[in-house]
C-alpha positions in Angstrom: 192.5 116.5 77.1 192.9 119.9 78.7 192.6 119.8 82.5 191.5 122.7 84.7 193.8 124.3 87.2 191.9 122.6 90.0 192.5 119.1 88.3 196.3 119.9 88.2 196.4 120.8 91.8 194.6 117.6 92.7 197.2 115.5 90.8 200.1 117.3 92.3 198.8 116.6 95.8 198.6 112.8 95.1 202.2 112.3 93.8 203.8 111.9 97.3 201.2 109.2 98.0 202.1 107.4 94.8 205.9 107.5 95.6 205.1 106.1 99.1 203.0 103.2 97.8 205.6 102.4 95.1 208.3 101.8 97.8 206.1 99.5 99.7 206.4 95.7 99.5 204.5 93.4 97.2 202.1 92.5 100.1 201.0 96.1 100.1 200.1 96.0 96.4 196.3 95.8 97.1 196.5 98.8 99.3 198.3 100.7 96.5 195.7 99.7 94.0 193.0 101.1 96.3 194.8 104.4 96.6 195.2 104.7 92.9 191.5 104.1 92.4 190.7 106.8 95.0 193.0 109.3 93.3 191.4 108.6 89.9 187.9 109.3 91.3 189.1 112.6 92.8 190.6 113.6 89.4 187.4 112.8 87.5 185.3 114.8 90.0 187.5 117.7 89.7 187.3 117.6 85.8 183.5 117.9 85.8 183.1 120.5 88.5 184.5 123.9 87.5 184.3 127.2 89.4 181.9 128.6 86.8 179.5 125.6 87.2 179.6 126.0 91.0 178.8 129.7 90.7 176.0 129.0 88.3 174.3 126.3 90.5 174.5 128.6 93.5 172.9 131.4 91.5 170.1 129.2 90.2 169.4 128.0 93.8 169.2 131.6 95.0 166.9 132.5 92.1 164.6 129.6 92.8 164.3 130.5 96.5 163.4 134.1 95.6 160.8 133.0 93.0 159.2 130.7 95.6 158.9 133.5 98.1 157.5 135.9 95.4 154.7 133.5 94.5 153.3 133.4 98.1 153.6 137.1 98.9 150.6 139.4 98.3 151.1 142.1 95.6 151.6 145.5 97.1 150.1 148.5 95.4 152.2 151.5 95.0 149.3 153.9 95.1 148.2 155.0 98.6 144.7 156.1 97.4 141.7 153.7 98.1 140.3 151.7 95.1 137.1 153.3 93.6 133.7 151.4 93.5 132.8 150.4 90.0 129.1 150.1 89.1 127.4 148.7 86.0 124.4 150.3 84.4 122.1 147.7 86.0 123.4 148.6 89.5 122.1 152.2 89.4 119.0 154.2 88.6 118.1 157.8 88.1 115.5 159.4 90.4 112.7 160.9 88.3 109.8 163.2 89.0 106.5 161.5 88.0 102.9 161.1 88.9 102.5 158.4 91.6 99.6 156.5 93.2 99.8 153.7 95.7 98.5 150.4 94.4 98.3 146.7 95.1 98.6 144.0 92.4 95.9 141.5 91.7 94.9 138.7 89.2 91.5 137.7 88.1 89.2 136.6 85.3 86.4 138.3 83.3 82.9 136.9 83.0 79.6 138.3 81.6 77.6 140.0 84.3 74.4 138.6 82.7 74.6 135.2 81.2 72.4 132.1 81.2 72.2 128.5 80.2 69.0 128.0 78.2 67.6 124.6 79.3 64.9 122.3 78.1 61.8 122.4 80.2 60.3 119.2 78.8 61.6 116.0 77.2 61.7 115.3 73.5 63.9 114.8 70.5 65.7 117.9 69.2 64.2 118.7 65.8 66.3 121.8 65.1 68.6 124.4 66.6 68.3 127.7 64.8 71.3 129.6 66.2 75.1 129.1 66.1 77.8 130.4 68.4 78.4 134.1 67.9 74.8 134.8 66.8 73.0 137.8 68.2 69.6 137.0 69.7 66.7 139.0 71.1 64.5 138.1 74.0 61.7 135.7 72.9 63.5 134.7 69.7 63.2 131.0 68.7 66.4 129.1 69.2 65.5 125.4 69.2 62.5 123.1 68.6 61.8 119.7 70.3 59.4 117.0 69.2 55.9 117.3 70.7 54.3 114.0 70.0 54.3 112.8 73.6 53.4 116.2 74.9 50.4 116.4 72.5 49.1 113.0 73.6 49.4 114.1 77.3 47.3 117.1 76.4 44.6 114.9 75.0 44.7 112.7 78.0 44.4 115.7 80.3 41.5 117.1 78.3 39.6 113.9 78.7 40.3 113.8 82.4 38.9 117.3 82.7 35.8 116.4 80.8 35.2 113.4 83.1 35.8 115.5 86.2 33.4 118.1 85.0 30.6 115.5 84.4 31.2 114.1 87.9 31.0 117.5 89.4 27.7 118.4 87.5 26.2 115.1 88.8 27.2 115.8 92.3 25.8 119.3 92.2 22.5 118.0 90.9 22.2 115.3 93.6 23.1 117.9 96.3 20.4 120.2 95.1 17.8 117.4 95.1 18.7 116.4 98.7 18.3 120.0 99.7 14.8 120.2 98.5 13.8 116.8 100.0 15.4 117.9 103.3 13.1 121.0 103.3 10.1 118.7 102.9 11.3 116.3 105.5 11.7 113.4 103.2 15.5 112.8 103.9 17.6 113.0 106.9 20.0 115.8 107.3 23.0 113.5 107.2 22.1 112.5 103.6 22.1 116.1 102.6 25.4 116.8 104.2 26.9 113.7 102.5 25.7 114.9 99.1 27.1 118.4 99.7 30.5 117.0 100.6 30.5 114.9 97.4 29.7 117.9 95.3 32.5 119.9 96.9 35.0 117.0 96.3 34.0 116.7 92.6 34.5 120.5 92.2 38.1 120.2 93.6 38.8 117.2 91.4 37.7 119.3 88.4 40.2 122.0 89.4 43.0 119.4 89.7 42.3 118.0 86.3 42.3 121.4 84.8 45.7 122.1 86.4 47.1 118.9 84.8 45.7 120.0 81.5 47.5 123.4 81.9 50.8 121.5 82.6 50.4 119.4 79.5 49.6 122.4 77.4 52.7 124.1 78.8 54.8 121.1 77.9 53.7 121.5 74.3 54.6 125.2 74.3 58.0 124.3 75.9 58.9 122.3 72.8 59.7 125.6 71.2 62.7 127.0 73.1 63.1 130.8 73.0 65.9 133.2 74.2 65.2 134.5 77.7 67.4 137.7 77.2 69.2 139.7 74.6 72.7 138.7 74.0 75.2 136.6 72.1 75.2 132.8 71.7 78.4 131.6 73.4 77.9 127.8 73.1 75.6 125.4 71.2 75.3 122.3 73.4 72.9 120.0 71.5 72.4 119.0 67.9 69.3 117.9 65.9 68.5 114.2 66.6 69.6 114.2 70.2 67.1 113.4 72.9 66.7 116.2 75.4 65.6 115.7 79.0 64.2 118.4 81.3 67.0 120.5 82.7 69.4 119.7 79.9 71.3 122.8 78.5 70.6 123.7 74.9 72.6 126.9 74.4 74.5 129.5 76.5 73.8 133.2 76.0 75.9 136.0 77.3 75.4 139.7 77.4 78.7 141.4 76.5 77.5 144.9 77.2 78.6 144.7 80.8 81.4 142.4 82.1 82.4 141.5 85.7 85.9 141.1 86.9 86.5 138.5 89.7 89.8 139.6 91.2 92.0 138.1 93.8 94.7 139.8 95.9 96.7 138.9 98.9 94.9 139.3 102.2 98.1 141.0 103.5 98.0 143.7 100.9 98.6 147.2 102.4 95.9 148.7 100.1 92.5 148.1 101.6 89.6 147.1 99.2 86.6 149.4 99.4 83.3 149.6 97.4 83.7 152.0 94.5 87.5 151.7 94.4 89.0 152.0 91.0 91.1 149.2 89.4 93.2 149.1 86.3 94.1 145.9 84.5 95.6 144.4 81.3 94.8 141.2 79.5 97.6 138.7 80.2 98.2 137.9 76.5 99.0 141.5 76.0 101.4 141.8 78.9 104.4 140.5 76.9 104.2 143.6 74.6 104.2 146.7 76.8 104.4 149.0 73.9 101.0 148.0 72.6 99.4 147.0 75.9 96.0 148.6 76.5 94.8 149.2 80.0 91.1 148.9 81.1 89.3 150.3 84.2 86.8 148.7 86.5 85.0 149.8 89.7 84.6 147.5 92.8 80.9 146.6 93.3 81.1 143.6 95.7 83.7 142.2 98.2 83.8 138.7 99.5 84.0 139.0 103.3 85.8 135.6 103.7 89.5 135.1 102.9 90.3 131.9 100.9 92.1 129.7 103.4 93.9 127.7 100.6 95.9 130.7 99.2 95.2 133.5 101.7 93.6 135.7 99.0 90.7 138.1 99.2 88.1 138.0 96.3 86.4 141.1 95.0 84.1 141.8 92.1 84.3 144.9 89.8 82.1 146.0 87.0 83.8 146.6 83.6 82.2 148.5 80.8 81.9 146.4 77.6 84.7 146.7 75.1 85.2 145.0 71.7 88.5 143.6 72.9 87.3 142.2 76.2 85.8 138.7 76.3 84.5 136.6 79.2 87.0 134.0 80.4 90.2 135.9 79.8 92.9 136.1 82.5 93.9 139.6 83.6 96.5 141.3 85.8 96.1 144.7 87.3 96.3 146.9 90.4 93.9 148.4 92.8 94.5 152.1 93.2 94.4 153.8 96.6 94.0 157.5 97.3 94.6 160.2 94.7 97.6 160.5 92.3 100.5 162.8 93.5 103.6 164.1 91.8 107.0 163.4 93.4 110.4 161.8 93.2 110.1 158.1 92.3 112.9 155.5 92.6 113.0 151.7 92.6 112.2 150.2 96.0 115.5 148.2 95.7 117.4 151.4 96.4 116.1 151.7 100.0 118.3 150.6 102.8 117.4 150.1 106.5 117.8 153.2 108.6 118.9 153.0 112.3 116.0 151.7 114.4 114.0 150.4 111.4 112.9 146.8 111.0 113.9 144.7 108.0 110.4 145.0 106.5 109.0 148.4 107.4 105.3 149.0 106.9 104.5 150.0 103.4 103.2 153.5 103.4 100.0 154.2 101.6 97.5 157.0 101.4 95.1 155.2 103.7 96.6 156.4 107.0 99.8 154.3 107.2 102.6 156.7 108.3 105.6 157.5 106.1 108.8 155.7 107.1 112.4 157.1 107.3 115.0 155.1 105.4 118.2 155.8 103.5 119.5 155.4 99.9 123.0 155.5 98.5 123.4 158.5 96.2 126.3 159.3 93.9 127.3 162.9 94.3 130.4 164.4 92.8 131.6 160.9 92.0 131.4 159.8 95.6 128.9 157.7 97.6 126.6 159.5 100.1 124.2 157.6 102.4 121.3 160.0 102.1 118.3 159.8 104.5 114.9 159.9 102.8 111.2 159.7 103.8 109.1 157.1 101.9 105.8 158.7 101.1 104.0 156.1 99.0 104.7 152.6 97.6 103.5 150.9 94.4 103.8 147.1 95.0 103.0 146.3 91.3 105.9 148.3 89.8 108.1 147.9 93.0 108.7 151.7 93.1 108.4 154.2 95.9 107.9 158.0 96.1 110.4 159.6 98.5 111.4 163.0 99.9 115.1 163.8 100.5 116.7 163.6 97.1 116.3 165.5 93.8 115.2 164.5 90.4 118.1 163.4 88.2 120.3 162.1 91.0 121.7 158.7 90.7 120.9 156.1 93.3 122.6 152.7 93.9 120.5 149.5 93.8 123.0 147.4 95.7 123.5 146.9 99.5 126.7 148.5 100.7 128.4 148.7 104.1 128.4 151.9 106.0 132.2 152.2 105.4 131.4 152.9 101.7 130.3 156.4 102.5 132.7 158.9 100.9 134.3 156.4 98.6 135.0 157.3 95.0 132.8 155.8 92.2 133.5 154.8 88.7 130.7 153.9 86.2 131.3 151.3 83.6 
C-alpha cells in the first residue's frame, strides 16, 4: 500500500505518543489502546483525502455557486438598440382608394306583395281540386269543386218560401183594395182600411225577405265551384278530394311573384336613418357563404313601422322588390340600407382607428346625414417605423366595418392593433 506524504507525516507525529504509552504501566493499557485507535482513524482519514481531492471539491463548490447565481440573473443583451416590433400579416392592412357609401346592416324576410288564401264560402264535401302547387292560374279559373246537394235543396226550400210569400202579398193587396172601395162608400170604418193597408205592406216586405234568402241559397250553389280570385302561382294545396269543407276553410294559397316585399329589421340605434324611397341592397342568406357567386338584389323602402319592437329594440321597414326568378317568398336575407351618395376616398378597416385626445371611447359614427366627421388617429408604418398619424373619419360602413378617412394615402400600411403612445418611432419588422 503506497501512502501519501500527508499520511507519512501523520504517522511520524504519532510515534512519540506511542513511545510514551509503551513505558506506562499495565493499568494504563486501556488508555494506550484508545490512543492507538485514535491514531489509526487519523491515518485512514489522511489516506482518503488527498490534496487533489480537496482542490477538486473546492472547485466544484465554486462552480455550483456560480451556476446558481447565473440561473436567477436576467440575460443582458449586448446590443444597445431597442427591439423592433414584429407584425404578422393579419395585424396590418393596406389603405386603398375605393368607392364608399355609408350603410347600416339589416336582416329580413321576403314575402309576396299580393297573396291570398282561397277559402270555401259554403260547406260541402270536396269533390275535386284541379290545381297543384306551382301551377299558374288566371283570375276566375276553376280550382276546386264542392258537393252541392245540400245547397240545391236549400234553393228549392227558398223558392217555395218566395212563392208562398208572393201569394200572401197578392192576397193582402187585394183585400186592401177592397177595403179602400168600401171606405169610399162608407161601408167600413177607416180603421179597417188602415189595418188592411198595413197587412199588405207587411206581406210585401216578407216577400222581399224570402227573395233575399233565395238569393243566398243560389249563391251557396255557385260557391261550390271555387275559382281563383287573382292571377298568380299556387303555393299550397290545403285540401284533398273527400274531405269535408266548412265555410272559411282554406283550400289553396295563391301568390303573385311579379312583385315581392321585403320586411326588414335593423337596430333602432343605427346611425343611418330610414326614409321612404331609400335604397337597400341585400343577399339571400344561403348564398352568403359563397361570396364569389353571391348575387345582390335591390329594393326601395315603401313603408316604415313607426313603433320600435320592445323585445329586440329593432325598427321594421318594408321595401318593394322587383320579381326575380331566383327570389322566392319566405327566404331569409341580409343586406344594408344605403345613405347618401357614393363617394371615392381612402378606405381602411375600422379596427385601425385609435382614440385621439379628447375623444370618447365610442365616437359618433359619421354619416352623410348631417353627423359631423370625427378626428382620430391610426398607426401607420412609414420607412419601417411606426407613426401615429391623425386622420379625419368621413364616413362609416357598419356592415363591412370599414371607414373612409382623410389624412393618409392609398397604399400606406396601417396597424390593426392597439399600441401605446411610446411605440411612436419604433422600428418595425414584418413576418
